[in-house]
C-alpha positions in Angstrom: 0.0 0.0 0.2 2.6 2.3 0.9 4.6 1.5 -2.4 1.5 2.3 -4.3 0.9 5.7 -2.7 4.5 6.5 -3.3 4.3 5.7 -6.8 1.2 7.7 -7.4 2.9 10.8 -5.5 6.0 10.3 -7.9 3.9 10.3 -10.7 1.8 13.4 -9.7 5.2 15.1 -8.7 6.7 14.3 -12.1 4.1 16.5 -13.8 4.6 19.5 -11.5 8.1 20.5 -12.6 7.5 20.8 -16.2 4.1 22.5 -15.8 5.5 25.0 -13.5 8.6 25.4 -15.7 6.2 26.1 -18.7 4.2 28.5 -16.6 7.1 30.3 -15.4 9.0 30.5 -18.7 5.7 31.6 -20.5 4.9 34.3 -17.9 8.6 35.6 -18.2 8.2 35.6 -21.9 4.9 37.5 -21.8 6.2 40.0 -19.3 9.3 40.9 -21.6 7.0 41.1 -24.5 4.7 43.7 -22.8 7.6 45.5 -21.2 9.3 45.9 -24.5 6.3 47.9 -25.7 7.3 50.7 -23.5 10.9 50.3 -23.1 13.2 50.5 -26.0 16.0 48.5 -24.5 13.9 45.6 -23.5 12.8 45.6 -27.1 16.4 45.7 -28.4 17.2 42.3 -26.4 13.6 40.8 -26.3 14.3 37.7 -28.6 17.6 36.9 -27.0 16.5 37.1 -23.6 13.4 34.8 -24.2 15.7 32.2 -26.1 17.9 32.3 -22.8 14.6 31.6 -21.0 14.2 28.4 -23.1 17.8 27.3 -23.1 18.6 27.6 -19.6 15.1 27.2 -17.9 15.3 23.3 -17.9 18.7 23.2 -16.3 17.4 25.3 -13.4 14.0 23.7 -13.3 16.2 20.3 -12.9 18.5 21.6 -10.0 15.6 22.9 -8.2 13.3 19.5 -8.4 16.5 17.4 -7.9 15.9 15.5 -11.2 18.6 14.8 -13.9 18.3 16.5 -17.0 21.1 16.5 -19.9 21.2 18.4 -22.8 22.7 15.8 -25.1 20.2 13.1 -23.9 17.5 15.9 -24.6 18.7 15.6 -28.4 20.9 18.8 -28.7 23.4 17.3 -31.2 23.7 16.4 -35.1 23.7 12.7 -35.1 22.4 10.6 -36.7 23.2 13.0 -39.8 21.9 10.9 -42.5 18.7 10.0 -40.9 18.1 13.7 -39.8 18.6 14.9 -43.4 15.9 12.4 -44.7 13.6 13.2 -42.1 14.0 16.7 -42.7 13.5 16.2 -46.6 10.3 14.1 -45.9 8.7 17.0 -44.0 9.4 19.6 -46.3 8.1 17.8 -49.1 4.9 16.6 -47.2 4.1 19.7 -45.2 5.2 22.8 -47.4 2.8 22.4 -50.3 0.0 22.0 -47.6 1.1 25.2 -45.9 1.3 27.1 -49.0 -2.4 25.8 -49.9 -3.5 26.9 -46.3 -2.0 30.0 -46.5 -3.7 30.9 -49.8 -7.0 29.4 -48.6 -7.0 31.3 -45.3 -6.2 34.7 -46.5 -8.1 34.3 -49.7 -11.3 33.6 -47.7 -10.8 36.0 -44.9 -9.3 39.0 -46.9 -11.3 39.9 -50.0 -13.0 43.3 -49.5 -16.5 42.1 -50.2 -16.7 40.0 -47.2 -20.0 40.3 -45.0 -19.8 42.2 -41.9 -19.7 39.2 -39.6 -16.8 37.8 -41.5 -15.1 41.3 -41.5 -15.3 41.5 -37.8 -13.7 37.9 -37.6 -11.0 39.2 -39.9 -10.3 42.1 -37.8 -9.4 39.6 -34.9 -7.6 36.8 -37.0 -6.1 38.7 -39.9 -5.6 42.3 -39.1 -2.9 42.5 -42.0 -6.0 42.0 -44.4 -5.8 45.6 -45.9 -2.5 44.7 -47.4 -3.5 41.5 -49.2 -2.4 41.5 -52.7 -3.5 38.0 -53.8 -2.6 35.6 -56.4 -2.5 38.5 -59.0 -0.5 40.9 -57.0 2.1 38.2 -55.9 5.7 39.1 -56.5 8.4 37.1 -54.9 10.2 39.3 -52.1 12.7 38.3 -49.7 12.5 40.2 -46.4 15.6 42.5 -45.8 18.6 41.2 -44.3 17.2 37.6 -45.0 20.6 36.0 -44.2 20.8 37.4 -40.8 17.2 36.7 -40.5 17.7 33.0 -41.1 20.5 32.5 -38.5 18.5 34.6 -35.8 15.4 32.3 -36.7 17.6 29.1 -36.3 19.6 29.9 -33.4 17.5 32.6 -31.5 14.1 31.2 -32.1 14.0 27.7 -33.3 16.6 25.9 -31.4 15.7 27.3 -27.8 11.9 26.6 -28.5 12.8 23.1 -29.7 15.0 22.3 -26.8 12.4 23.6 -24.3 9.2 22.1 -25.7 10.5 19.1 -27.4 13.8 18.2 -25.6 12.7 19.1 -22.2 8.7 19.3 -21.9 7.9 16.3 -24.2 10.7 14.3 -22.5 9.4 14.9 -18.9 5.9 14.0 -20.1 7.2 10.9 -21.8 8.4 10.0 -18.3 4.9 10.4 -17.0 3.0 9.0 -20.0 5.4 6.7 -21.9 4.3 6.8 -25.7 3.0 3.3 -26.8 1.8 4.0 -30.4 4.0 4.0 -33.6 3.9 6.6 -36.4 6.1 6.0 -39.4 8.9 4.8 -37.0 8.3 7.2 -34.3 6.8 6.5 -30.8 3.9 8.9 -30.2 1.2 9.3 -27.7 0.1 11.7 -24.9 3.5 13.6 -24.6 3.4 14.8 -28.4 -0.2 16.0 -28.1 0.1 17.8 -24.7 3.6 19.3 -25.4 2.1 20.6 -28.7 -1.0 22.0 -27.1 1.3 23.8 -24.5 3.5 25.0 -27.5 0.3 26.7 -29.0 -1.0 28.0 -25.8 2.4 29.5 -24.7 2.6 31.5 -28.0 -1.0 32.8 -27.5 -0.4 33.8 -23.8 2.4 36.1 -24.6 0.5 38.3 -27.1 -3.2 37.1 -27.1 -3.3 36.7 -30.7 -5.8 33.8 -31.5 -4.0 33.0 -34.6 -0.9 32.1 -32.7 -2.7 28.7 -31.6 -2.3 27.5 -35.1 1.2 26.6 -34.2 0.0 23.5 -32.6 -0.2 22.0 -35.8 3.5 22.3 -37.0 4.4 21.4 -33.5 3.1 17.9 -33.9 5.4 17.4 -36.9 8.5 19.0 -34.7 7.7 16.5 -32.1 7.3 13.6 -34.4 10.8 14.4 -35.9 12.3 14.5 -32.5 11.0 11.2 -31.7 11.8 9.7 -35.0 15.3 10.7 -35.1 16.4 11.1 -31.2 17.9 14.5 -32.3 16.5 18.3 -32.2 18.5 18.9 -35.1 16.1 18.5 -37.9 13.2 19.9 -36.0 15.1 23.1 -35.2 16.0 23.5 -38.8 12.6 22.5 -40.3 11.0 25.2 -37.6 13.4 28.0 -38.6 12.7 27.0 -42.4 8.8 27.1 -41.7 9.4 30.5 -40.1 11.1 31.9 -43.1 8.9 30.4 -45.5 5.9 32.1 -43.8 8.0 35.3 -43.9 8.5 35.1 -47.5 5.0 34.5 -48.2 3.8 37.5 -46.2 6.5 39.7 -48.1 5.3 38.4 -51.3 1.7 38.4 -51.1 0.9 41.8 -49.0 1.9 45.3 -50.0 
């Protein structure tokens, strides 16, 4: 009886650390985001500060809780290189056409000027950039200014810290509590993938309260699958950064 009680308490405690760490990290990121609106210095260091929160948060949480956490075990490494490249190529081929189609469908339906009043109100919330929508006829391929620097920033300051926190740390901690028992194309999947993806979307929403940010739960499922398939964060981080860049190029090319 004592062993059963101890096991139950241990399992409940196993959820406390990752959930509290998620809430603290999200709260700090949100606080910095809103502070940056009025303090220029904070705005200049905003992305770097949030990256440090996600990079160092797991280590500090592990120290406080007394549970082990190792960055290499969490997937911070390039190996296995060949498998990583194959999985990355597969993700790009399978998802980018769907992403492009969804992008055109989303803005094509919400952004026309002849939308009814109820749709216009929805548009004001979900797509405040609609006034600049050019449509297919106005499309002109444009790269954002400083594209190379943006690419490096997306990989090292945005994608890698987020992948380490949500897939390397959070999903791994949830895996200890709810071991995945299903297999999907060579990767074990289950509640950890679903819950970590939900928290990924919720975390983005809680920073700036834009409902459209919840949509990142969908690519998060792919990021998590890549992490489980390869054991490495590298392909998910690169794919994450490429998706952000693809989105930037589309917005630059389809909006005036």
